[in-house]
N, C-alpha and C positions, 0 to 999 in steps of 0.2 A: 503494500499499500503506499504509495508516494503522494504527499501533499504539498503543494506550493502555497506559501503565505505571501501574498504581494502587499508591500507596505509594512514589513515585519519589524521595521525600527520604530514605528509609531506607538503611541499610548496603547491601542488595541492590539496591534500587531504583535507586541511584546507579550501580552497576556495570552494571544493564540499560540505563540511559540512555546509558552510554559505548558498549557493544557495538552499539546500534542507533542510534548518533548520525547516521549517513549517511541514515538514513530519517526523521530529524526526528520521533521519537516524541513523542506528547503525554503529558506527565506530570501526573499528578494526586494530590493528597494530601488529608489531612482537612480543610483549609481549602477544598478544591475540591468535595469530593464526600463523601457519607455512605453508606458501603456497608451500613449497617443499616436504611436508609429505601429500600424496594423502589421506591416511586413516583418519588422524585427521581433515584435512581440510574439507572432506566430512561429518564427524560426525558434526562438528561445524555449518557449512553452513546448513545442513539438519536440524538440531536442531532449527535453526532460521528461516527457511522456507521462504526466501525472495522472492519478485517479481522481484527485480532489483539487480544485484551485479555489483559494479563499482570497478574496480581494478586499484588503483592509485599507487600501489607499484612497486618498480623496482630496479634492480642493475643499477646504473647509472655512475659508475666509469669507464670512457672509456679507459684511459690509464692503469689503473690497471688491467683491463681486459686482457690486453696484457702481463703482467708481468709473469704469470705462468699458466700452465695447471690447477692448483687448483682453480684459480681465474676464469678462463673461464668455468670451470665446474659448480661453483658457479653461475655465470651469467646465464648459461643455465638453471639451475635449478629453478632459480627466475624469469627470463625474458621469458623462453622457456616452460618448462614442467609445472611450477606452473599455468600459464594461461590456459594450455590445461587441467589440472585437474579441474579447475574452469569451463571450458566449459561443460565438461561432467557432472559435479555436476549440473549445470544450466538446462542442458538438461533433467536430470532427475526430476528436480523440475518444470520444465516449466517456468523457469526464464529467464530474458534477461540478457546477459553480455555485460558490457562495459569495453573495455580495451584500453590502450594508448601505441602507438608504436611511431616511430621515422622517422625523414628523413634519418638516417643513414643506413636503410635497402637497400638504393639505392646506386648504384656505384658512381653517381655523374658526369656523362658524357652528361646529358642532359641540355644545357644551358637554354632551354625554360621552364624547370621545369618539374615535375613528376605528372601524374594524379593518380587518385585513383586506377585505374585499372591496372596501370604499374606494371611489374614483378620485385621483388627485386633482388639485386645483391650486398650484403655488402662486404666491403672492409677491415673490421676490426671485431676482435672477438665480441665487443659489439653489432655491427649491426647484426652479425650472430646470437647471442642470441635473439635478438628481433625479428628477422625474423623468428627464429624457433618458437616463441610464436605466431606469425601470423597464421603459418601453422598448429600448434597444436589446436588453437581455431577453425579454420575451419574445422578441422577433428572432433572436438568434439560436435559441435553445429551449427544450422543454425541461431539461434536466437541471434545474436551479433552485436554490433556496434564496429568496430575497427577503432579508431581515431588514425591517425598519426599527430603528431605535431613536433615542433622544438624550440631549443633555449628559454626554459621558462625563465621568470622573473616575480617578484611580491612579495607580502609580504611573509616573512619568515614563515616556518612551525614550529611547537613545537619539532619536532624530533630531536635528537642529530645527526642524519644522514642528515638532511637538508643542501644542499649545497647553498654556495653564487652564484647568477647569475652573467653573465658577466656584466650586467647593474649595479649591486651592487658594484662589484669589480672595474669597471671604476670610478664611483661616489666616492667611498672611496679613490681611488688613486689620483683622481682630487683634493681632499682636501689637499693632501700632496705633490704633485708634479706639476710643470708647464709645464712639457714637458713628453709625454708618447709615447712609440713606440707600434703600434698595427698592427697585420696582416691584410694586404689589400688583402685576398684571402677568399675562402669557401663562395660563396653566398648562402644565405638561408634566411629563414623568423624567426623573432622574435616572441614569443608568450607571451601575458599577461595572467597570471593564472586566474584572475577574469574573463577574457573575455572567456577563455577556458572551465571554470566551468559552465559559463552562457550559453554558446553554447551547451554543453553536456545537460543541463537541457531542453533546447529547442528540442534538438534531440530526446529525450525520450518522447516529446509530451506533456510537461508540460506548461502551461499558466501562466498567472500572479497569483501570490498566490499558485503556485504549483498545480492549478487545471488541470484536464486532458483536453488538447486542442484536438480540433477536427482534427488538421492536424497531419498527420502520416508520417514517413520518413521510408524509406525501410531499412531492415537490410543490412549490408555490410560495406565496407571501405569508410572513410571520411578523409578529410584533413582540420584540423583547425588551422589556423595560422593567426596572424595579416598581414595585407597586407603590401606591399612594401619591397621586399627583398633587400638585402645589404651584404657587406662584414663586417667583424668585425671593420675595420677601419672607413668605411663609417658610421656605427652605432655609434662609439664613437665620430665622429666629430659632428653629429647631436645631440647626447645626451648632450654634453657639451653646444652646443648652445641652446638648450632647457632648460638646467639648469642654464643658465646664467653664466657659469664658464669659465674663461679664461685660457684654457689649450691648448698648442700646441700638436697636435696629429701628429705623424710621421708614414707614411705607411711604412711597411717593409714586406718582403717575410717570408711565413710560415717557411722556413728553418732556420730563426734567431732565433726561438723558437722551438727546436726539441722536438717532442712528441712522445711516443711510438706507439700510434695508428694513423693510416692514417685517414684523413679526406676527405669527398667527396667533390670536387671542386664546383660542383653545385648541390645543393640538395633543390631548391626551390620546395615547396609542392603546387601544384594547386588544389584550392577549386572550383569545377565544379558542386557539387551536393547540396550545403547548402548556405544560405545567407553569403556573405562574411563578415569577422570581420573587424573591423576599421584598419586604418593604425596604425602601431606600434608607431610611433612618437605622436599620440594623446593618445594612452594608456601610453606610457611612461612619458607624462607630468602629467597625473592622478596619476602615481605612484610616480613620484617625489614630487607632492603636499602631498601624503600620507606619504612619508618618512620625509618630512619636519615638519609635525604635530607630 
């Protein structure tokens, strides 16, 4: 069983490398592979001849994607057409493709949350680029797992392009300030990258020790997020309580912190097809313990 993990140096990629460690996965990053070049991508993947390709690479600068047409085009190449190339290559090889998408593919007008089967309707360029990727994958292969997730946090990757999560930003600010203003809007779910990686492993049918499990999951869309949706403000309040930090958190409207890209007001992802992940509060406690060590 050969597994390729593209974007293995990133925050999620590092966790995927850990959960598949016993299978000696092949990690590839931007210095090894160009996901936007179909020809060289095909040559590299075909040479390795994997049974599973996991794509954890992405253009994820939501605001920068709105700055210029050039940035938007780059996002479409990395988040849209690149995954489509992978899908076609995987189909030729008979391999399974795993790809990660986002809650930002949705408009954000469903307070009750979005199902795996709901149709996308992004309201910003980043969401457009990710939704393009979903469509390109479905055109390219039937053997795919498309995992939508949101608001990732967890141990940092080793890539220079790895971004700090909201959780890390808040914890760092809490050590410097005693009062912080946080947006009390944009309801969605936080996701702990070790939990996301482990759920991915199980989705692919691997049991303990990465032996092949008898349980199989159908190809298609899945929503993997830690349970208990909240706003940024609600998260910060609970975060400091869990961390034992005495920080005053003041709720403010989103307009107080103007951003180039619009955000969906309600983008809770509903997991109706797979065992639910634990609450984010439990996961964040584990992460704080990890940080403190």
